[in-house]
C-alpha positions in Angstrom: 77.2 102.6 -135.5 78.9 101.0 -138.5 76.4 99.0 -140.6 78.2 98.2 -143.9 81.8 98.1 -145.3 82.9 98.3 -148.8 84.7 94.9 -148.7 81.7 93.0 -147.4 79.9 90.5 -149.6 76.7 92.2 -150.4 74.2 90.8 -148.0 71.1 92.9 -149.0 68.4 91.7 -151.3 69.2 93.3 -154.7 65.8 95.1 -154.9 66.7 97.0 -151.6 69.8 98.5 -153.2 67.6 99.9 -156.0 65.0 101.6 -153.7 67.3 102.7 -150.9 70.2 105.1 -151.9 71.9 104.3 -148.6 72.2 100.7 -149.8 74.0 101.4 -153.0 77.3 99.5 -153.6 80.1 101.0 -151.6 83.3 102.3 -153.2 86.7 101.2 -151.7 87.2 103.1 -148.4 83.5 103.8 -147.8 81.4 102.6 -144.9 77.7 102.9 -144.0 76.9 104.6 -140.7 73.7 105.0 -138.7 73.7 107.8 -136.2 71.9 107.4 -132.9 70.9 111.1 -132.8 68.9 112.8 -135.4 66.3 110.0 -135.6 68.8 107.3 -136.8 70.0 109.3 -139.8 72.2 107.2 -142.1 75.2 108.3 -144.2 77.9 106.8 -146.3 81.3 108.2 -145.1 85.0 107.7 -145.7 86.3 105.2 -143.2 89.2 107.6 -142.5 86.9 109.9 -140.6 85.9 107.3 -138.0 87.5 106.4 -134.7 86.6 103.1 -133.0 85.2 103.4 -129.4 83.6 99.9 -128.9 82.5 96.8 -130.6 79.2 95.0 -130.0 80.1 91.3 -129.9 77.9 88.6 -128.6 78.5 85.2 -126.9 79.1 82.6 -129.7 80.7 85.2 -132.0 84.2 84.5 -133.4 87.2 86.9 -133.3 90.9 87.3 -133.9 93.6 89.4 -132.3 94.6 90.7 -135.7 93.7 90.0 -139.3 97.1 88.4 -139.8 96.6 85.9 -136.9 95.8 82.4 -138.0 94.3 81.5 -134.6 90.8 82.6 -133.8 88.6 82.5 -130.6 85.0 82.1 -129.6 83.4 84.6 -127.3 82.0 82.7 -124.2 80.7 85.7 -122.3 80.4 89.5 -122.5 80.5 92.2 -119.8 79.3 95.6 -120.7 79.3 98.9 -118.8 77.7 102.1 -120.2 77.2 105.8 -119.8 73.6 107.1 -119.9 72.0 110.3 -120.7 68.4 111.3 -120.3 66.4 110.2 -123.3 64.7 113.6 -123.8 66.9 116.3 -122.2 70.3 114.7 -123.0 71.5 115.4 -119.5 74.3 112.9 -118.5 74.0 110.4 -115.7 77.0 110.4 -113.5 79.4 107.3 -113.7 79.4 104.0 -115.5 76.5 101.6 -115.1 76.2 97.8 -115.6 73.3 95.5 -116.2 73.0 95.1 -112.4 72.1 98.8 -112.1 69.2 98.5 -114.6 65.6 97.5 -114.1 64.4 94.4 -116.0 62.7 95.4 -119.2 58.9 94.7 -118.9 57.8 94.9 -122.5 58.7 92.3 -125.1 60.1 93.6 -128.4 60.0 92.1 -131.9 62.1 89.0 -131.9 61.7 88.2 -128.2 60.6 84.7 -127.2 57.5 84.2 -125.1 56.1 81.1 -123.4 52.5 80.0 -122.8 51.1 76.6 -122.0 54.2 74.6 -122.9 54.5 76.5 -126.2 57.3 78.8 -127.1 56.6 81.6 -129.6 58.2 84.8 -131.0 56.9 88.3 -131.2 56.7 89.3 -134.9 54.7 92.5 -134.8 53.6 95.2 -132.4 50.8 97.7 -132.2 52.0 100.8 -130.3 50.4 103.7 -128.6 52.8 106.5 -128.4 52.5 109.7 -126.4 53.8 112.7 -128.3 54.3 116.2 -127.0 53.7 118.8 -129.7 55.1 122.4 -129.6 52.2 123.9 -127.6 52.8 121.4 -124.8 49.8 119.2 -125.5 50.1 115.5 -125.4 48.8 113.5 -128.4 48.1 109.7 -128.3 49.3 108.2 -131.6 48.2 104.6 -132.1 49.8 102.8 -135.1 50.9 99.4 -136.3 54.6 98.6 -136.1 57.2 99.7 -133.6 58.2 102.8 -135.4 58.9 105.3 -132.6 61.1 105.3 -129.5 60.9 107.5 -126.5 63.1 110.6 -127.0 62.8 110.8 -130.7 62.2 114.3 -132.0 61.2 115.7 -135.4 58.6 117.3 -137.7 57.6 113.9 -139.0 56.7 112.1 -135.8 53.0 112.5 -136.4 52.0 111.6 -139.9 49.9 114.1 -142.0 46.2 113.7 -141.1 44.4 111.4 -143.5 41.1 109.6 -143.2 40.4 108.1 -139.8 43.8 109.2 -138.6 42.7 112.8 -138.8 39.8 112.0 -136.5 42.1 110.3 -134.1 44.1 113.5 -133.9 41.0 115.5 -133.3 39.7 113.0 -130.7 43.0 113.0 -128.8 43.3 116.7 -128.4 44.9 118.4 -131.3 41.6 120.0 -132.5 42.3 118.8 -136.0 45.3 121.2 -136.6 48.9 120.3 -137.0 51.4 122.9 -136.0 54.5 122.8 -138.2 57.0 122.3 -135.4 59.2 119.7 -133.7 57.3 116.9 -131.8 58.8 114.8 -129.1 57.9 111.2 -128.2 57.7 110.9 -124.4 56.2 107.4 -124.0 55.6 104.3 -126.0 53.3 101.4 -124.9 52.9 98.1 -126.7 49.2 97.4 -126.6 48.8 94.4 -129.0 51.3 91.6 -129.7 51.3 89.3 -132.7 53.0 86.1 -131.7 54.1 83.2 -134.0 54.1 80.0 -131.9 57.0 77.9 -133.0 57.1 74.6 -131.1 55.8 72.8 -128.0 57.8 71.4 -125.1 59.6 68.1 -125.7 59.2 67.1 -122.1 55.5 66.2 -122.4 54.2 62.9 -123.8 54.2 63.0 -127.6 50.5 61.9 -127.6 49.6 64.8 -125.4 51.7 67.2 -127.4 49.8 66.4 -130.6 46.6 67.5 -128.9 48.0 70.8 -127.8 46.8 73.4 -130.3 48.7 76.5 -131.0 47.7 79.5 -128.8 46.0 82.6 -130.3 48.1 84.8 -132.5 47.0 88.3 -131.2 47.4 89.2 -127.5 46.2 92.4 -125.8 44.8 93.6 -122.4 44.8 91.3 -119.5 45.6 88.3 -121.7 49.2 89.6 -121.9 49.7 88.9 -118.2 49.4 85.2 -119.1 52.6 85.3 -121.2 56.1 84.8 -119.9 59.0 86.6 -121.6 62.2 84.6 -122.1 65.4 86.4 -122.9 69.0 85.2 -123.6 72.2 86.5 -122.3 72.8 88.7 -125.3 69.4 90.4 -124.8 70.2 91.3 -121.2 73.4 93.2 -121.9 73.1 96.9 -122.9 73.9 98.3 -126.3 74.3 101.8 -127.5 70.9 103.2 -128.3 69.0 101.0 -125.8 66.3 102.7 -123.6 66.8 101.7 -120.0 65.5 102.4 -116.5 67.7 102.7 -113.4 67.0 100.8 -110.2 68.1 103.8 -108.2 67.1 107.2 -109.7 68.7 109.2 -106.9 70.2 112.3 -108.4 69.3 111.1 -111.9 67.8 113.7 -114.4 64.2 113.6 -115.3 61.7 115.7 -117.3 58.1 116.6 -116.6 55.3 117.0 -119.1 51.8 118.3 -118.5 49.2 115.7 -119.0 46.2 118.0 -119.6 44.8 121.4 -118.6 45.3 120.5 -114.9 48.5 120.6 -112.9 49.1 116.9 -113.3 52.4 116.0 -114.8 54.0 113.0 -116.4 57.6 112.3 -115.3 60.0 110.7 -117.7 62.8 108.7 -116.0 64.1 106.9 -119.0 67.7 106.9 -120.3 69.5 106.1 -123.5 72.8 104.2 -123.5 75.2 106.8 -125.1 78.5 104.9 -124.8 79.6 101.4 -123.9 82.8 99.6 -123.0 82.7 95.8 -123.6 85.0 93.2 -122.2 85.0 89.7 -123.7 85.7 86.3 -122.3 87.4 84.5 -125.1 88.2 80.8 -125.6 91.1 80.5 -128.1 91.5 77.6 -130.4 94.5 76.4 -128.5 92.4 76.0 -125.4 93.6 79.1 -123.5 91.2 81.6 -122.1 91.5 85.4 -121.9 89.4 88.5 -120.9 90.1 91.4 -123.3 88.5 94.6 -124.4 86.4 94.2 -127.5 88.4 96.9 -129.3 91.5 94.7 -128.9 90.1 92.0 -131.3 88.5 92.0 -134.7 85.3 90.1 -135.6 86.0 86.9 -137.6 83.0 87.0 -139.9 84.0 84.4 -142.5 85.4 81.4 -140.6 87.2 78.8 -142.6 85.0 75.8 -143.3 87.5 73.7 -141.2 87.6 76.1 -138.2 86.5 74.5 -134.9 87.0 75.4 -131.3 87.4 73.4 -128.0 84.1 71.6 -127.2 82.8 71.5 -130.7 81.3 68.3 -132.0 82.7 67.2 -135.3 82.9 64.2 -137.6 86.5 62.8 -138.2 86.6 61.6 -141.8 89.5 59.4 -142.7 89.9 57.7 -146.0 87.4 54.9 -145.2 85.6 55.8 -142.0 83.7 58.5 -140.2 83.7 58.8 -136.4 82.1 61.4 -134.1 84.7 63.4 -132.1 84.9 66.4 -129.7 87.6 69.0 -130.3 90.0 69.5 -127.4 92.3 72.0 -128.9 93.4 73.3 -132.3 96.8 74.3 -133.6 95.8 76.8 -136.2 99.3 77.3 -137.6 99.8 73.6 -138.2 96.1 72.9 -139.1 96.0 70.0 -136.6 93.6 69.3 -133.8 93.5 67.1 -130.7 90.2 65.3 -130.7 88.4 63.1 -128.2 86.9 59.9 -129.7 83.9 59.2 -127.3 83.6 55.6 -128.5 87.0 54.7 -127.2 87.8 57.6 -124.8 91.1 58.1 -126.6 92.6 61.4 -127.8 94.0 61.5 -131.4 95.9 64.1 -133.4 94.1 64.8 -136.6 94.4 67.1 -139.6 91.7 69.8 -139.6 91.2 68.9 -143.3 89.7 65.6 -142.1 87.3 67.2 -139.6 83.7 68.2 -140.6 82.2 70.7 -138.1 79.2 71.4 -140.2 77.6 68.1 -141.2 78.3 68.6 -144.9 78.8 64.9 -145.6 76.2 62.3 -146.6 74.7 62.8 -143.1 73.1 65.9 -144.5 71.1 63.8 -147.0 69.6 61.9 -144.1 69.1 64.9 -141.7 68.5 67.6 -144.2 66.9 70.1 -141.8 69.5 70.0 -139.2 72.5 69.6 -141.5 72.2 73.3 -142.6 72.8 74.3 -139.0 75.9 72.2 -138.5 76.7 69.5 -136.0 76.2 69.8 -132.2 75.0 73.1 -130.8 76.6 76.6 -130.4 76.7 79.1 -127.6 73.6 81.2 -127.8 71.4 78.5 -129.3 68.0 78.0 -127.6 67.3 74.3 -127.1 64.6 72.0 -125.9 65.4 69.4 -123.3 64.2 65.8 -123.7 63.3 63.7 -120.6 65.8 61.5 -118.9 66.0 58.2 -120.8 64.8 59.8 -124.1 66.8 61.3 -127.0 66.3 63.6 -129.9 66.2 60.6 -132.2 69.3 61.6 -134.2 72.6 59.9 -134.3 75.3 62.0 -132.6 76.7 64.5 -133.3 73.7 65.6 -135.4 71.1 67.6 -133.6 67.6 68.2 -135.0 66.0 71.6 -135.3 62.3 72.3 -134.8 60.1 75.3 -135.0 57.8 76.3 -137.8 56.4 79.7 -138.5 52.7 79.5 -139.2 51.4 80.3 -142.7 49.4 83.3 -141.5 52.7 85.1 -140.7 53.6 85.2 -144.4 50.4 86.8 -145.6 50.8 89.9 -147.7 50.6 93.0 -145.6 48.8 95.1 -148.1 45.7 94.1 -150.0 44.3 96.6 -152.6 46.2 99.5 -151.0 45.0 98.7 -147.4 46.2 96.6 -144.6 45.1 93.0 -145.1 44.8 89.8 -143.2 46.0 89.6 -139.6 47.6 93.0 -139.8 44.2 94.6 -140.4 42.7 92.6 -137.5 45.6 93.7 -135.3 45.2 97.4 -136.3 41.4 97.2 -135.7 42.0 95.8 -132.2 44.8 98.3 -131.5 42.6 101.2 -132.6 39.7 100.0 -130.3 42.1 99.6 -127.4 43.5 103.1 -128.0 40.0 104.7 -128.1 39.1 103.0 -124.8 42.3 103.9 -123.1 41.9 107.6 -124.2 38.3 107.8 -123.0 39.1 106.2 -119.7 42.4 108.1 -119.2 44.4 104.9 -118.9 48.2 105.3 -119.1 49.6 102.0 -117.9 49.4 98.7 -119.9 49.4 95.1 -118.6 52.9 93.5 -118.5 54.2 90.1 -119.3 55.6 87.8 -116.6 59.3 87.1 -116.1 60.6 83.7 -115.0 60.9 83.4 -111.2 64.5 82.7 -110.4 65.4 79.1 -109.3 61.8 78.1 -109.6 62.4 75.1 -111.8 59.4 76.0 -114.0 61.4 76.0 -117.3 63.3 72.7 -117.1 62.2 72.0 -120.7 63.9 75.0 -122.3 67.2 76.8 -122.1 70.1 78.6 -123.8 73.5 77.0 -124.6 76.0 78.8 -122.4 79.0 76.5 -122.7 80.4 73.4 -124.4 82.4 71.0 -122.3 85.4 69.0 -123.5 83.7 65.7 -122.7 81.0 66.5 -125.2 78.3 67.6 -122.6 76.6 70.9 -122.9 75.9 73.6 -120.3 72.4 74.9 -120.4 71.1 78.0 -118.6 67.3 77.8 -118.1 65.1 80.9 -118.1 64.9 80.8 -114.3 68.7 81.1 -114.1 69.1 77.4 -113.2 72.3 76.0 -114.8 72.5 72.2 -115.7 74.7 69.9 -117.8 73.1 67.7 -120.5 74.3 65.1 -123.0 74.0 66.2 -126.6 71.5 63.6 -127.5 68.9 65.1 -125.1 68.9 68.4 -126.9 66.9 69.7 -129.9 67.5 73.2 -131.4 64.8 75.8 -131.8 64.6 77.2 -135.3 64.3 81.0 -134.8 61.2 82.5 -136.5 62.9 85.7 -137.5 65.6 83.7 -139.2 63.0 81.8 -141.1 61.4 85.1 -142.3 64.8 86.4 -143.3 65.4 83.3 -145.3 62.1 84.0 -147.1 63.3 87.4 -148.0 66.3 86.0 -149.7 64.3 83.2 -151.4 65.9 80.3 -153.3 69.0 80.3 -155.3 69.0 81.9 -158.7 67.1 79.7 -161.2 69.7 78.6 -163.6 67.1 78.5 -166.4 66.2 82.2 -166.1 69.6 83.9 -165.6 70.6 84.5 -169.2 70.4 87.2 -171.7 67.8 87.2 -174.5 68.5 90.6 -176.0 67.8 90.4 -179.6 70.1 93.4 -180.3 73.1 92.0 -178.5 76.5 91.6 -180.3 77.0 88.4 -182.2 80.2 86.5 -181.5 81.8 83.6 -183.4 85.1 81.7 -183.3 87.9 82.5 -185.7 90.2 80.0 -187.3 92.5 80.0 -184.2 89.6 79.0 -181.9 89.3 82.5 -180.4 85.9 84.1 -179.8 85.5 87.5 -181.5 82.7 89.8 -182.5 81.1 88.5 -185.8 80.5 91.4 -188.1 79.0 89.2 -190.8 76.0 87.9 -188.9 74.8 85.3 -186.4 76.7 82.1 -186.6 74.4 80.6 -184.0 71.2 81.6 -185.9 68.5 79.1 -185.2 67.0 76.9 -187.8 63.3 77.8 -188.4 61.0 74.8 -188.9 59.9 76.0 -192.3 63.5 76.4 -193.4 64.7 73.0 -192.2 65.6 70.4 -194.8 63.2 67.7 -195.7 63.3 64.7 -193.4 64.5 62.6 -196.4 67.3 65.1 -197.2 70.6 65.5 -195.4 72.5 68.7 -194.6 76.1 68.9 -195.5 78.0 70.5 -192.6 81.3 72.2 -193.2 83.2 69.9 -190.9 86.5 71.8 -190.8 88.8 69.8 -188.6 86.7 66.7 -188.8 88.3 63.4 -189.8 86.0 63.0 -192.8 84.9 66.2 -194.6 82.3 64.3 -196.6 80.3 63.3 -193.6 76.6 64.0 -193.8 74.4 64.5 -190.7 70.8 63.3 -191.2 68.3 65.6 -189.5 65.4 63.2 -190.0 65.8 61.3 -186.7 66.0 62.8 -183.2 69.2 60.8 -182.4 72.6 61.9 -183.6 74.4 58.8 -184.8 77.9 58.3 -183.5 79.3 57.7 -187.0 78.0 61.1 -188.0 80.2 63.0 -185.5 83.8 62.2 -185.8 86.2 62.1 -182.8 88.7 64.8 -182.2 92.4 64.1 -181.6 95.4 66.3 -181.1 96.9 64.5 -184.1 95.8 61.5 -186.2 96.3 58.5 -183.9 95.7 54.8 -183.9 92.9 53.5 -181.7 93.2 54.1 -178.0 94.2 50.6 -177.0 97.1 50.7 -179.5 98.2 54.2 -178.5 98.6 53.0 -174.9 101.6 50.9 -175.8 103.3 53.6 -177.8 104.2 55.9 -174.8 107.6 54.9 -173.5 108.6 58.2 -171.9 107.8 58.7 -168.2 104.9 61.0 -169.1 104.1 62.5 -172.5 103.9 66.3 -172.7 101.3 66.0 -175.4 98.0 64.2 -174.6 97.0 62.2 -177.7 93.5 61.1 -177.0 90.0 61.5 -178.4 88.9 64.9 -177.0 85.3 64.6 -178.4 83.3 61.5 -179.1 79.7 60.5 -179.4 79.1 57.2 -177.6 76.2 54.8 -178.3 74.7 54.9 -174.9 74.7 57.1 -171.8 76.6 55.6 -168.8 74.5 54.6 -165.8 76.5 56.9 -163.5 75.5 60.0 -165.4 73.8 62.5 -163.0 70.9 63.2 -165.3 70.2 59.8 -166.8 67.0 59.4 -164.7 65.6 62.7 -166.0 62.9 62.4 -168.7 64.6 62.8 -172.1 63.7 66.0 -173.9 62.2 65.5 -177.4 64.6 67.5 -179.5 63.2 69.8 -182.1 64.8 70.3 -185.5 66.1 73.7 -184.3 67.6 72.0 -181.2 69.4 69.4 -183.4 70.5 72.1 -185.8 72.1 74.0 -183.0 73.6 70.8 -181.5 75.2 70.1 -184.8 77.0 73.4 -184.7 78.0 72.8 -181.1 79.4 69.4 -182.0 81.3 70.9 -184.9 83.0 73.4 -182.6 83.7 70.9 -180.0 85.2 68.5 -182.5 87.7 71.1 -183.7 88.4 73.5 -180.9 88.6 71.6 -177.6 92.0 72.0 -175.8 93.7 68.7 -175.2 93.1 68.8 -171.5 89.3 68.7 -171.9 87.4 65.6 -172.9 83.8 65.7 -173.9 81.4 62.8 -174.5 78.0 63.0 -176.1 75.5 60.1 -176.5 73.4 58.7 -179.3 70.5 57.7 -177.1 70.4 61.0 -175.2 71.2 64.0 -177.3 70.4 66.2 -174.3 73.2 64.9 -172.1 77.0 65.3 -172.2 79.9 64.6 -169.9 83.2 66.5 -169.7 86.5 65.7 -168.0 88.8 68.6 -167.3 92.4 68.0 -166.3 93.5 70.4 -163.7 95.8 73.1 -165.2 99.5 73.3 -164.5 100.6 75.4 -161.4 97.2 75.5 -159.9 96.0 73.5 -156.8 94.2 71.2 -159.3 97.2 70.2 -161.4 96.8 66.7 -162.8 93.5 66.2 -161.0 90.4 64.9 -163.0 87.4 67.2 -162.7 84.3 65.6 -164.1 81.0 67.5 -164.8 77.8 66.1 -166.2 75.6 68.3 -168.4 72.0 68.5 -169.5 70.4 70.6 -172.2 66.8 71.2 -171.6 64.2 71.6 -174.3 64.7 75.4 -174.3 68.3 75.1 -175.2 70.1 77.3 -176.4 67.7 80.0 -175.1 68.5 78.7 -171.6 72.0 77.7 -170.4 73.2 74.2 -170.0 72.7 72.6 -166.6 75.8 71.4 -164.9 76.5 68.9 -162.1 80.0 68.7 -160.6 81.1 65.3 -159.2 82.7 66.2 -155.9 84.9 63.5 -154.5 86.0 65.2 -151.3 84.5 62.6 -149.0 82.4 65.3 -147.4 85.5 67.3 -146.4 84.4 70.6 -147.9 84.5 72.3 -151.3 87.5 72.0 -153.5 86.7 75.3 -155.0 84.4 78.2 -154.0 82.5 77.8 -157.3 82.2 74.0 -157.1 79.7 72.9 -154.5 79.8 69.5 -152.8 76.2 68.9 -153.8 77.1 69.4 -157.5 76.3 73.0 -158.2 78.6 74.9 -160.5 78.5 78.6 -159.7 79.3 80.5 -162.8 77.7 83.5 -164.6 77.5 81.8 -168.0 75.5 79.0 -166.5 73.0 81.4 -164.8 74.0 80.2 -161.4 75.6 83.4 -160.4 74.8 87.1 -161.1 77.2 88.8 -163.5 77.6 91.5 -166.1 75.4 91.2 -169.1 78.3 90.1 -171.3 79.1 87.3 -168.8 75.6 85.7 -168.9 74.5 82.9 -171.2 73.2 84.1 -174.5 71.7 82.0 -177.3 73.5 84.1 -179.9 77.0 84.4 -178.5 77.5 81.6 -176.0 78.4 78.0 -176.6 79.1 74.7 -174.8 82.8 75.1 -175.6 82.7 78.5 -173.9 81.1 77.0 -170.8 83.7 74.2 -170.6 86.7 76.5 -171.1 85.2 79.0 -168.6 85.4 76.4 -165.9 88.9 75.5 -166.8 90.1 79.1 -167.1 87.9 81.0 -164.6 87.3 78.4 -161.9 90.3 76.0 -161.8 92.7 78.9 -161.3 96.0 79.5 -159.4 94.3 81.4 -156.6 90.7 80.0 -156.1 90.3 81.8 -152.8 89.7 85.0 -154.7 86.8 83.4 -156.5 84.7 84.2 -153.4 82.9 87.5 -154.1 83.8 88.9 -150.7 87.5 88.2 -151.2 87.7 89.2 -154.8 87.2 92.8 -153.7 90.4 92.5 -151.6 92.6 91.3 -154.5 95.6 93.6 -154.8 94.4 96.0 -152.1 97.0 97.5 -149.7 94.9 100.2 -148.0 93.3 99.6 -144.6 89.7 98.4 -144.5 87.2 98.6 -141.7 85.5 95.4 -140.6 81.7 95.2 -140.6 81.4 95.7 -136.8 83.8 98.7 -136.6 87.4 99.7 -136.9 90.2 100.4 -135.9 91.4 100.9 -139.4 93.3 97.6 -139.4 95.5 96.9 -142.3 94.8 94.0 -144.7 98.3 93.6 -146.1 99.2 91.8 -149.3 101.0 89.3 -146.9 97.7 88.6 -145.2 95.9 87.9 -148.5 98.8 85.6 -149.6 98.5 83.7 -146.3 94.7 83.2 -146.6 94.9 82.3 -150.3 97.8 79.9 -149.6 95.8 78.0 -146.9 92.9 77.6 -149.4 95.3 76.4 -152.0 96.6 73.8 -149.7 93.1 72.5 -149.0 92.3 72.4 -152.7 95.5 70.6 -153.6 95.2 67.9 -150.9 91.5 67.3 -151.7 92.1 67.1 -155.4 94.8 64.4 -155.0 92.0 62.3 -153.7 90.1 62.9 -157.0 92.8 60.9 -158.7 92.2 58.0 -156.3 88.5 58.1 -156.8 88.7 58.2 -160.6 91.0 55.1 -160.6 89.0 53.1 -158.0 85.5 53.7 -159.4 85.2 53.4 -163.2 83.9 56.6 -164.9 81.3 55.8 -167.4 82.5 56.4 -170.9 85.9 57.7 -169.7 87.4 54.8 -167.8 89.9 53.7 -170.4 91.1 57.3 -170.9 91.6 57.6 -167.1 93.6 54.4 -166.9 95.7 55.4 -170.0 96.4 58.9 -168.6 97.5 57.8 -165.1 99.0 54.4 -165.8 100.2 54.1 -169.3 101.0 57.8 -169.6 102.6 57.7 -166.2 100.7 60.7 -164.9 100.1 58.9 -161.5 103.8 58.6 -161.1 104.1 62.4 -161.6 101.4 63.0 -159.0 103.2 60.9 -156.4 106.6 62.4 -157.2 105.4 66.0 -157.1 103.5 65.5 -153.9 106.3 63.8 -152.1 108.8 66.5 -153.1 106.4 69.1 -151.8 106.1 67.2 -148.5 109.9 66.9 -148.2 110.4 70.6 -148.9 107.6 71.6 -146.4 109.3 69.5 -143.6 112.8 70.7 -144.4 112.1 74.4 -144.8 108.7 75.4 -143.6 109.2 79.1 -144.3 108.7 80.4 -147.8 111.5 82.0 -149.7 111.7 84.2 -152.8 111.7 81.3 -155.2 108.2 80.2 -154.0 106.3 83.4 -155.0 105.0 82.0 -158.3 104.0 78.6 -157.0 100.4 77.8 -156.4 101.2 75.5 -153.5 104.7 76.4 -152.2 104.4 74.6 -148.8 102.1 72.4 -146.7 101.1 72.7 -143.1 101.5 69.7 -140.7 97.7 69.1 -141.0 97.9 69.2 -144.8 100.8 66.7 -144.8 98.8 64.2 -142.6 95.9 64.1 -144.9 98.0 64.1 -148.1 100.2 61.2 -146.9 97.1 59.1 -146.3 96.0 59.7 -149.9 99.5 59.1 -151.3 99.6 55.7 -149.6 96.4 54.7 -151.4 97.6 56.0 -154.7 100.9 54.1 -154.3 99.0 50.9 -153.7 97.0 51.5 -156.8 100.1 52.0 -158.8 101.8 48.9 -157.4 98.8 46.8 -158.2 98.7 48.0 -161.7 102.4 47.3 -162.2 102.0 43.9 -160.8 99.0 43.0 -163.0 100.7 44.3 -166.1 
C-alpha cells in the first residue's frame, strides 16, 4: 500500500522524520510503500515501479476524474469485493467475496466506538494475549500491552527476548525458558483488556439527569466486556487489503491445524486475509449528476479549494453587506457559480462560489470557536447525537456544535522512570493476571461485546451521517440500521477521540518568539549605499549597545542620518519615548506638506508616489491591533537598536511601502504595502500592524495582517484571515537557517520587503508548501492513495494557479473599498490622496472593467496572456467583482461630488 508521495505536504511531526529513516523527505519520483507480507515491511521506491490495482476511498472523500478536471465529486457510498487467502498457509479462497459473505467482527479494535449506559466512548488501547507457534510445534501464550501482533504474522522477532518477568511467563507457558532461534507464527490473538475513553453522553436524556451520569470505568475485562455494545460506521464494515476476516460459509475453504498440547487436541484456524480488492464508488458530482465508477478511474482530491462545495452542503452566502444561510443545489465548477437554496425564502439564487463560505471562517467562528474549525453543517461519515423533538443543538444554523472530550488520564505519560506508568501499568497488571488465570484454567475463548440488534430502535440518540438532502435535511443511519431524516438543528457532532490525540501530537503552531536564530558565529549582513543587503566584512552593524557603554542620560548620541532631512538631528537616549521631531520623514523627493501636494497632481495618476514613506506620529491610533497590549519598557539597548532601524527605514523604504511609528508606543509600528504591479494584489492596500516585544531584536517582530475579505477566505496562503503572517523571517514558518530571524543580520525593513517580495507575488498559489514542490514539474506524480502515474502537466498548474489568482484579485479589490470606507488610523489622508487625488481608484475601476469585458468577449486564453497575473475571470469571479466595482464607483462619485 502506498503511504507517502514526494509531492505531499509533509504531514509527519518533524521528530518522527529524524528517528525513522523511512520518514525521511522524499525525492521527486519517490513514494513510501508498506508491504502486506513480510510483517508490514516498508520501503521507499521509485513510483515508476508501481502499478495501480485499487484505491481505498471512503464515503465522504472527494475525488476527480483527472487532475485537469475542474469538477470534483463526493463519494456517497462504496462497494468492495475481495479475494482471500488463508492467513497462515497462504492458500487462496476461490472467487470474489463481499461483506455479505463475512462474519461480523466480534472484537473491537483501537479507534472503535462503544456504548454503555447512554455514554459513547472510544477504544484507545488494548491488552492482547497472542498464541504463538514456535518451531517445535509448541504453543506459547504471549500477553502484552498494545495490539502489536496479528494472526498469520511470522518472524524471528515475534516473541521478544526473555527479560525479567517476561522470562518467567515464557517458562510458565511451556517454553521451558529456552528460545529456539527460528521462525515463529502467530495463530491467534485475543483482546483481554480494553482501555476506553468515554467522550460524551446522549443528548436525548434530560440535561439535569445527564449531569448526574458519571463516566463509566476506563478499563474493561472479563464478563464486564459483555455489557458493552460496539458501534461501527459504514467505512468500518467494508473490507480493506490486509484485513483479517472470517467467512460465514467455510465449505471448501482452506484451514490449518495446530496441536494444543501433548495430547491429540488441535486448534483449527479458519481465518483469512484480504489479499486483493476491487472498489466501486457511488459519486455525487458538483453539477448534481450521480455515477458509479471503479475507484481506479478517479483520483483522490486531497486538497479541496476553500470555496469547493457539493450538493446538499450547508454554506453561508456572503454578499457585500449581508450573510444568509443557504443549501447548495449544484455547482458549475468551470464558471465558479452555484445554485443555492435560501431556506428563509424558499428561493433558488445563482451565486459566485467566491461569496460562499462552506467552512464557517467568518466572524461566526469567533462566537462558535469549537465548531467553526469543523466547518458548517455535517459531512457524510460524521457520527452525530440526535436531540429530542422540539429541542435544538442551541446553535444558529448552519453552525453545528461538536462535543466529546478525552479525559485527562488518557494523556498521561506512558513511561515513568523507565517503566510503564499510570493507567498503562494498571492495565498491564490486570492483563498479566488475566493471562495467568486463563493459562492455568486452559481457557481459550474471551467474552465478546454486543452488537446492535437490527431495527430494535435502541440507538435513536446516535447515528452516522449517510446523506445530505437538497432541502437541508440530513439522512442518519442509526447503529441498529434504522434510517431516519432529521433537520440540521437537531444534530450535534461527536468529536473523535483519536483525532483529539492526533492534534495533541502536532501541538500548537510554531511560537513566533522562538523560531529564530541566535548563532553568535553567524555571518553579519549590512545594507550598502544602494539599499542592498550584503555580507558585512567589517563587523556587526546591528551590534547591541551594552548598558555600560551607553551614553549618559544627559548626553545625546549623534546618528549618521544619511538620507535624513536634517543631518544635524540629535536623538536623545535619556527618555524611553522617541520624539517625533527626532526622526525625520522620508520622501521620494523633497516635497511640500501632504495637503499641498494633493493639489499638484494633475495627471490621471502619477507614476511616482510622492508621499512620506516613514513618519513617527505622536500617538498610536485606536484601531492598532496591539494597542491594548501592555507597553514594553524599552531598555537602552532596545532604543539603540530602534534608532538604527529607524535610520534604515527613513532612507531605504521603497515608495510603495509606508511605515508609521509612534512616540507614545515605541514598541508598535504600522505598515501599508501597495500591491505590486502584475500581481493579483496590484493597487490594493495591504495593512499590517507590528509589535516589538521586550526581547527584540533577539526575537522577531510580531505581525498582524488586517484581512478585509468579509470572511470569504484567505487572500494569500501566507496571510491568514485571523491576522497571522506566515513567513520564515517572522518565526511563523519553518525555513532554512539563513531565512530565519537573526538579531545580527535581520531588520524591520527586511521583514517589510519580504512580505512585498515573497508573499505578494505573481503566483501566490505556489506559496503553499505542498504546491511549491510542483512548480515547474512536468513528470508524472503519484497521488497519496495510489497511482496510476497520472500526469500533472504545466497546463494543470497554470489552471490551478490562475483560479487562485482570480480569487486573490477579486478579494483584494474589496480591500480598496474597505480602506476608503473605514479610516485607517495614521494613514487615512495618504489613502485618500492615493486613490482620489492621485486617481488610483480610477485606474482600479478602469483595469477591472477592461478585464471583465475581455473575459466575456474571449473567455479562452491566447498567447498574449501568458505573462499576465490575471488574464481572464470566470463567471463567478465576474459576479463578485462587479458587486465590488459598483461600491467603488459610488465612492468615487461621492468624492467627485463633494470636491
